[in-house]
C-alpha positions as a printed NumPy array, in Angstrom:
array([[  6.889, -12.715,  24.868],
       [  7.255, -12.994,  21.097],
       [  4.228, -13.935,  19.034],
       [  2.687, -13.514,  15.592],
       [ -1.048, -13.374,  15.232],
       [ -3.768, -11.513,  13.332],
       [ -5.463,  -8.385,  14.601],
       [ -8.931,  -8.523,  13.004],
       [-11.158,  -5.49 ,  12.753],
       [-14.836,  -6.207,  12.194],
       [-17.188,  -3.626,  10.684],
       [-20.725,  -5.008,  11.081],
       [-22.468,  -2.776,   8.586],
       [-25.372,  -5.188,   8.613],
       [-26.102,  -3.959,  12.149],
       [-24.902,  -0.355,  11.848],
       [-24.923,   0.575,   8.129],
       [-22.466,   3.113,   6.687],
       [-23.286,   5.689,   4.023],
       [-21.47 ,   6.877,   0.935],
       [-18.809,   9.469,   1.719],
       [-18.372,   8.311,   5.369],
       [-15.125,   7.403,   7.095],
       [-15.392,   4.665,   9.705],
       [-12.828,   3.656,  12.35 ],
       [-12.615,   1.098,  15.114],
       [-15.126,   1.879,  17.762],
       [-17.019,   4.431,  15.654],
       [-20.079,   2.473,  16.627],
       [-20.71 ,  -0.343,  19.067],
       [-20.811,  -3.05 ,  16.389],
       [-17.355,  -2.163,  15.029],
       [-14.735,  -3.908,  17.098],
       [-11.35 ,  -5.691,  17.012],
       [-10.239,  -9.187,  18.014],
       [ -6.581,  -9.844,  18.791],
       [ -5.765, -13.524,  19.087],
       [ -8.319, -15.658,  20.867],
       [ -8.903, -13.612,  24.014],
       [ -8.605,  -9.874,  23.455],
       [-11.729,  -8.177,  22.106],
       [-12.375,  -4.478,  22.178],
       [-14.778,  -1.85 ,  20.75 ],
       [-12.423,   1.143,  20.982],
       [ -9.003,   1.943,  19.668],
       [ -6.426,  -0.801,  20.074],
       [ -3.606,   0.188,  22.423],
       [ -0.249,  -1.332,  23.266],
       [  0.921,  -1.401,  26.896],
       [  4.109,   0.337,  27.992],
       [  6.272,  -2.82 ,  27.571],
       [  5.037,  -3.961,  24.139],
       [  5.821,  -3.029,  20.535],
       [  4.18 ,  -4.266,  17.311],
       [  5.331,  -4.752,  13.781],
       [  2.579,  -4.816,  11.18 ],
       [  3.717,  -6.872,   8.204],
       [  0.587,  -6.789,   6.106],
       [ -3.075,  -5.866,   5.689],
       [ -5.843,  -7.898,   4.092],
       [ -9.336,  -6.645,   3.146],
       [-12.394,  -8.879,   3.028],
       [-15.69 ,  -7.394,   1.754],
       [-18.047,  -5.779,   1.967],
       [-19.912,  -7.452,  -0.868],
       [-23.148,  -6.38 ,  -2.436],
       [-25.649,  -9.182,  -1.823],
       [-27.756,  -8.267,  -4.857],
       [-24.86 ,  -8.345,  -7.391],
       [-22.136, -10.311,  -5.557],
       [-19.643,  -7.564,  -6.338],
       [-17.139,  -5.943,  -3.987],
       [-18.349,  -2.567,  -2.679],
       [-15.959,   0.171,  -3.802],
       [-13.753,   1.716,  -1.132],
       [-11.959,   5.033,  -1.447],
       [ -9.23 ,   3.717,   0.803],
       [ -8.347,   1.852,   3.999],
       [ -5.784,   3.645,   6.142],
       [ -3.835,   2.669,   9.244],
       [ -3.586,   5.313,  11.98 ],
       [ -0.908,   5.039,  14.677],
       [ -1.36 ,   7.411,  17.629],
       [ -4.085,   9.099,  15.552],
       [ -1.578,   9.8  ,  12.777],
       [ -2.133,   8.296,   9.281],
       [  0.652,   6.185,   7.855],
       [  2.17 ,   8.18 ,   4.989],
       [  1.805,   7.293,   1.318],
       [ -0.544,   4.314,   1.885],
       [ -3.948,   4.506,   0.18 ],
       [ -5.162,   0.937,  -0.249],
       [ -8.568,   0.048,  -1.71 ],
       [-10.561,  -3.196,  -1.811],
       [ -8.678,  -4.569,  -4.864],
       [ -5.051,  -3.905,  -3.833],
       [ -4.657,  -6.326,  -0.869],
       [ -7.476,  -8.87 ,  -0.704],
       [ -7.964, -11.514,   1.956],
       [ -6.366, -14.913,   1.197],
       [ -8.942, -17.62 ,   0.601],
       [ -8.616, -21.397,   0.394],
       [ -9.247, -21.481,  -3.351],
       [ -6.193, -19.239,  -3.86 ],
       [ -3.851, -22.062,  -2.819],
       [ -3.867, -23.644,  -6.226],
       [ -2.183, -20.715,  -7.957],
       [  1.351, -19.467,  -7.557],
       [  1.587, -17.066,  -4.632],
       [  2.441, -13.437,  -5.301],
       [  5.427, -12.413,  -3.124],
       [  4.222,  -8.802,  -2.99 ],
       [  1.227,  -9.912,  -0.875],
       [  1.941, -13.37 ,   0.533],
       [  4.663, -14.777,   2.713],
       [  4.775, -18.179,   0.915],
       [  2.696, -20.63 ,  -1.119],
       [ -0.552, -21.448,   0.702],
       [  0.3  , -18.988,   3.472],
       [ -2.497, -16.664,   4.631],
       [  0.156, -14.263,   5.992],
       [  0.017, -10.953,   4.194],
       [  3.352,  -9.108,   3.768],
       [  2.189,  -5.929,   2.017],
       [  4.539,  -3.773,   4.114],
       [  7.41 ,  -6.275,   4.429],
       [  8.227,  -9.764,   5.837],
       [  9.281,  -8.214,   9.13 ],
       [ 12.405,  -7.445,  11.074],
       [ 11.077,  -9.524,  13.935],
       [ 10.372, -12.503,  11.695],
       [ 13.207, -12.723,   9.129],
       [ 16.957, -12.431,   8.986],
       [ 18.307,  -9.314,   7.268],
       [ 18.949,  -9.634,   3.534],
       [ 20.002,  -6.267,   2.049],
       [ 19.242,  -7.51 ,  -1.464],
       [ 15.54 ,  -8.114,  -0.697],
       [ 13.46 ,  -5.103,   0.235],
       [ 10.947,  -7.33 ,   2.015],
       [ 13.592,  -8.567,   4.52 ],
       [ 16.165,  -5.782,   4.565],
       [ 16.789,  -3.938,   7.792],
       [ 15.373,  -0.749,   6.234],
       [ 11.974,  -2.328,   5.359],
       [  9.139,   0.109,   6.201],
       [  6.9  ,  -2.364,   8.05 ],
       [  4.552,  -0.372,  10.269],
       [  6.106,   0.084,  13.732],
       [  3.776,   0.675,  16.71 ],
       [  5.569,   1.753,  19.853],
       [  4.681,   1.139,  23.503],
       [  1.604,   2.773,  24.961],
       [  0.358,   3.752,  21.517],
       [ -3.066,   3.572,  19.887],
       [ -3.891,   1.863,  16.592],
       [ -6.859,   2.488,  14.379],
       [ -7.933,   1.293,  10.9  ],
       [-10.244,   3.656,   9.052],
       [-12.365,   2.849,   6.039],
       [-13.387,   5.66 ,   3.681],
       [-16.261,   5.204,   1.251],
       [-16.622,   7.184,  -1.978],
       [-19.644,   9.376,  -2.61 ],
       [-22.343,   8.044,  -4.973],
       [-21.311,  10.484,  -7.696],
       [-17.742,   9.079,  -7.375],
       [-18.977,   5.536,  -8.018],
       [-19.804,   4.705,  -4.397],
       [-22.762,   2.801,  -2.973],
       [-25.46 ,   4.84 ,  -1.178],
       [-25.787,   2.445,   1.775],
       [-23.28 ,  -0.147,   2.903],
       [-25.11 ,  -2.79 ,   4.852],
       [-22.97 ,  -5.96 ,   4.673],
       [-20.072,  -6.988,   6.894],
       [-16.445,  -6.163,   6.269],
       [-13.219,  -7.274,   7.927],
       [ -9.649,  -5.932,   7.784],
       [ -6.87 ,  -8.216,   9.054],
       [ -3.484,  -6.9  ,  10.14 ],
       [ -0.742,  -9.521,  10.358],
       [  1.152,  -8.556,  13.472],
       [  4.287,  -9.62 ,  15.287],
       [  4.45 ,  -8.575,  18.923],
       [  7.416,  -8.348,  21.272],
       [  7.036,  -7.633,  24.98 ],
       [ 10.119,  -6.465,  26.858],
       [ 13.289,  -4.605,  25.802],
       [ 15.668,  -7.497,  26.409],
       [ 13.669,  -9.828,  24.106],
       [ 13.491,  -7.103,  21.431],
       [ 17.259,  -6.761,  21.534],
       [ 17.694, -10.511,  21.337],
       [ 15.396, -10.901,  18.292],
       [ 16.845,  -7.994,  16.324],
       [ 20.421,  -9.14 ,  17.034],
       [ 19.655, -12.714,  16.071],
       [ 18.084, -11.571,  12.79 ],
       [ 21.113,  -9.427,  11.91 ],
       [ 19.397,  -6.031,  12.067],
       [ 21.716,  -4.545,  14.688],
       [ 25.345,  -3.485,  14.899],
       [ 26.278,  -2.989,  18.51 ],
       [ 23.567,  -0.821,  20.008],
       [ 22.474,   0.627,  16.646],
       [ 19.632,  -0.617,  14.421],
       [ 20.543,  -0.415,  10.782],
       [ 18.233,   1.691,   8.608],
       [ 20.441,   2.705,   5.645],
       [ 20.327,   1.585,   2.044],
       [ 21.221,   2.718,  -1.507],
       [ 19.018,   3.243,  -4.505],
       [ 19.441,   4.706,  -7.96 ],
       [ 18.403,   5.016, -11.529],
       [ 20.153,   2.903, -14.175],
       [ 19.697,   5.28 , -17.08 ],
       [ 20.991,   8.383, -15.373],
       [ 23.633,   6.445, -13.436],
       [ 22.742,   8.452, -10.295],
       [ 22.88 ,   6.673,  -6.936],
       [ 21.843,   7.967,  -3.552],
       [ 23.165,   6.42 ,  -0.326],
       [ 21.032,   6.703,   2.79 ],
       [ 23.257,   6.346,   5.835],
       [ 21.248,   5.93 ,   9.014],
       [ 21.13 ,   4.034,  12.284],
       [ 18.735,   4.397,  15.182],
       [ 19.84 ,   3.756,  18.781],
       [ 18.311,   0.605,  20.169],
       [ 15.505,   1.036,  22.7  ],
       [ 11.923,  -0.008,  23.186],
       [ 10.936,   3.666,  23.186],
       [ 12.754,   4.171,  19.845],
       [ 10.872,   1.454,  17.994],
       [  8.601,   3.912,  16.142],
       [ 11.618,   5.952,  15.011],
       [ 12.46 ,   3.213,  12.52 ],
       [ 11.193,   3.261,   8.916],
       [  7.463,   2.727,   9.057],
       [  7.165,   4.471,  12.416],
       [  5.371,   7.761,  12.936],
       [  8.385,   9.306,  14.674],
       [ 10.931,   8.425,  11.98 ],
       [ 13.014,  11.474,  11.079],
       [ 14.75 ,  12.172,   7.794],
       [ 16.13 ,  10.312,   6.111],
       [ 13.403,   7.729,   6.168],
       [ 11.545,   5.358,   3.82 ],
       [  7.83 ,   4.592,   3.486],
       [  5.905,   1.953,   1.555],
       [  4.251,   3.694,  -1.418],
       [  0.834,   2.063,  -1.983],
       [ -1.552,   3.984,  -4.138],
       [ -3.937,   3.813,  -7.066],
       [ -5.348,   6.213,  -9.609],
       [ -8.488,   6.467, -11.757],
       [ -9.318,   8.721, -14.674],
       [-11.749,  11.37 , -13.552],
       [-12.409,  12.67 , -17.124],
       [-12.802,  10.992, -20.492],
       [ -9.725,  10.626, -22.68 ],
       [ -9.308,  12.498, -25.907],
       [ -8.836,  10.203, -28.898],
       [ -5.2  ,   9.296, -29.561],
       [ -3.9  ,  11.826, -26.986],
       [ -1.91 ,  11.074, -23.872],
       [ -3.87 ,  11.285, -20.641],
       [ -1.842,  12.015, -17.536],
       [ -3.092,  11.348, -14.012],
       [ -2.485,  14.807, -12.537],
       [ -4.47 ,  16.835, -10.034],
       [ -5.916,  19.381, -12.448],
       [ -8.986,  19.738, -14.665],
       [-10.678,  16.765, -12.928],
       [ -8.229,  14.293, -14.4  ],
       [ -8.315,  12.228, -11.167],
       [-11.036,  11.841,  -8.6  ],
       [ -9.191,  12.582,  -5.397],
       [ -5.928,  14.527,  -4.867],
       [ -4.347,  11.45 ,  -3.262],
       [ -4.576,   9.724,  -6.668],
       [ -2.095,  12.019,  -8.358],
       [  0.677,  10.15 , -10.212],
       [  2.291,  13.083, -11.969],
       [  5.379,  14.814, -10.612],
       [  6.237,  18.038, -12.533],
       [  9.362,  18.266, -10.389],
       [ 10.09 ,  15.747,  -7.665],
       [ 11.225,  17.739,  -4.54 ],
       [ 14.996,  17.84 ,  -4.276],
       [ 14.9  ,  15.925,  -1.005],
       [ 12.506,  13.204,  -2.144],
       [ 12.524,  10.228,  -4.539],
       [ 10.109,   7.491,  -5.516],
       [ 10.328,   3.915,  -6.794],
       [  7.469,   1.918,  -8.339],
       [  8.234,  -1.788,  -8.473],
       [  4.906,  -3.41 ,  -9.371],
       [  1.607,  -2.378, -10.849],
       [ -1.884,  -3.791, -11.339],
       [ -4.244,  -2.448, -13.992],
       [ -7.986,  -2.67 , -14.403],
       [ -8.026,  -1.94 , -18.098],
       [-10.622,  -0.949, -20.649],
       [-11.406,  -2.24 , -24.122],
       [-10.38 ,   1.14 , -25.498],
       [ -6.982,   1.258, -23.714],
       [ -4.004,   1.085, -26.114],
       [ -1.222,   1.256, -23.483],
       [ -0.062,   2.911, -20.364],
       [  3.32 ,   4.601, -19.98 ],
       [  5.649,   5.458, -17.125],
       [  7.523,   8.429, -18.472],
       [ 10.388,  10.656, -17.409],
       [ 11.305,  13.882, -19.135],
       [ 14.63 ,  13.556, -20.937],
       [ 14.759,   9.772, -20.99 ],
       [ 15.789,   8.247, -24.314],
       [ 13.194,   5.49 , -23.794],
       [  9.918,   5.289, -21.933],
       [  8.308,   2.261, -20.308],
       [  5.26 ,   1.409, -22.381],
       [  3.041,  -1.388, -21.062],
       [  0.255,  -3.298, -22.787],
       [ -2.359,  -3.686, -20.157],
       [ -5.268,  -5.04 , -22.171],
       [ -8.29 ,  -6.879, -20.888],
       [ -7.472, -10.073, -22.752],
       [ -3.918, -11.123, -21.801],
       [ -4.087,  -9.491, -18.334],
       [ -0.293,  -9.127, -18.321],
       [ -0.454,  -6.439, -15.611],
       [ -3.458,  -7.767, -13.714],
       [ -4.561,  -6.461, -10.306],
       [ -4.787,  -8.785,  -7.385],
       [ -8.605,  -8.816,  -7.825],
       [-11.331,  -6.727,  -9.418],
       [-14.711,  -5.89 ,  -8.003],
       [-16.014,  -9.17 ,  -9.482],
       [-15.066, -12.147,  -7.255],
       [-15.711, -14.486, -10.168],
       [-12.409, -13.277, -11.594],
       [-10.348, -13.948,  -8.503],
       [ -9.076, -17.352,  -9.616],
       [ -7.547, -16.044, -12.842],
       [ -5.908, -12.899, -11.41 ],
       [ -2.666, -12.87 ,  -9.498],
       [ -1.363,  -9.303,  -9.563],
       [  0.346,  -7.031,  -9.041],
       [  3.098,  -7.72 , -11.592],
       [  6.702,  -6.575, -11.595],
       [  7.665,  -3.862, -14.011],
       [ 10.227,  -4.724, -16.678],
       [ 12.561,  -2.48 , -14.672],
       [ 11.978,  -0.498, -11.511],
       [ 10.615,   2.938, -12.201],
       [ 12.652,   5.452, -10.21 ],
       [ 11.925,   9.143,  -9.993],
       [ 15.019,  10.956,  -8.705],
       [ 15.052,  14.36 ,  -6.981],
       [ 14.186,  17.203,  -9.437],
       [ 12.966,  14.905, -12.189],
       [  9.671,  15.409, -14.092],
       [  7.846,  12.134, -14.387],
       [  4.421,  10.524, -14.297],
       [  1.97 ,   7.888, -15.37 ],
       [ -0.117,   8.372, -18.508],
       [ -2.201,   6.368, -20.93 ],
       [ -3.499,   6.569, -24.475],
       [ -6.651,   5.122, -25.934],
       [ -7.139,   3.156, -29.181],
       [ -8.739,   6.119, -30.99 ],
       [-11.988,   5.491, -29.134],
       [-12.297,   7.419, -25.914],
       [-12.162,   5.849, -22.442],
       [-15.002,   7.186, -20.284],
       [-14.506,   8.749, -16.88 ],
       [-15.229,   6.738, -13.769],
       [-18.742,   7.467, -12.547],
       [-21.7  ,   5.694, -11.01 ],
       [-22.221,   2.636, -13.243],
       [-19.377,   3.605, -15.627],
       [-15.897,   2.125, -15.525],
       [-12.725,   3.773, -16.765],
       [ -9.129,   2.707, -16.105],
       [ -7.701,   2.083, -12.657],
       [ -3.94 ,   1.646, -12.021],
       [ -2.452,   0.417,  -8.746],
       [  1.166,   1.097,  -7.797],
       [  3.388,  -0.637,  -5.237],
       [  6.771,   0.778,  -4.337],
       [  8.759,   2.947,  -1.933],
       [  8.999,   6.664,  -1.157],
       [ 12.33 ,   8.148,   0.064],
       [ 12.524,  11.222,   2.265],
       [ 16.074,  12.454,   2.222],
       [ 17.851,  14.435,   4.886],
       [ 19.218,  17.063,   2.53 ],
       [ 18.516,  18.271,  -0.996],
       [ 20.641,  16.661,  -3.609],
       [ 21.939,  17.843,  -6.98 ],
       [ 19.414,  17.572,  -9.764],
       [ 19.95 ,  14.665, -12.167],
       [ 21.347,  15.991, -15.435]])
């Protein structure tokens, strides 16, 4: 059996409200449940059987909305757990991957989030090895794509974390929310082999997982050479699987917010010190990238501020830095949505960077911003600062490599 269908998780907060600071998963309460296709409904963790594997291509978030204001309720993050293990490097909030709606069909689709024009299929993690032929030039269809792999006899959970009130959260969440996972399912080892072979992801009995990446300015290139022996039990050893061993690749999905006010005309870096961010997961400053890791940021979305001059992706030693005007008028680096649904029709982020921002092993790099001379306030209850969303890939290398000169 080969099929593609949504796995919908319903959080009926109107029946069982959630509170600020809580983390909620499938089955945490009786009114939180999943629906897979037309027939399968459950109020506990989703589990594959011992002959079935899943590939999660994307994740869409709908709600919750505040009935009094009509605004989206802030989320700290939504995280996917496979076999009770969180998927690495993925911290998605309510604005980063919204649900497709019928009124979105009139605007050009964003390939970071959607499979095609007018398609409701979300491809946040990739277009899928089980759905598309291999194209090494396209990360979304390459054999190494880190779509989330769920192996046989494995549990799946989706957990929603709400911020505290003093972090800008809502005290009581009492409206419904849904998270949709776009899933492709294969049942049986013979069919899995047939599909992967037909789509060009296998050489003999080996599944291709290698790729090359580099940095244009330094001229440094790193080759990842890797294959995984074919087998139903080896499915979650591929990129995006919880048993993947080095070298492996993850989808990097994260966002950051300024936890403190800026100082007029001074750079503000998003580092985990002196309350400069709200949660440690939001750090986007790397004083020295580990020698066996690397990072690429391909697209960003920015919720700006009237006092924001520009943001900058910087690397120590570079002759030029990537400065981006992310103002609130032209919306050149717009997010997919903001908390205000009235803006949805004019937003279509995230947007591609002028060039991919690559942090090689050993490099000092980060994200920073500067104000117009008038400070940008810190995020707090009722006060908005700047929020920056990043979409890319994280590389975990097998061995340490020589530091880029």
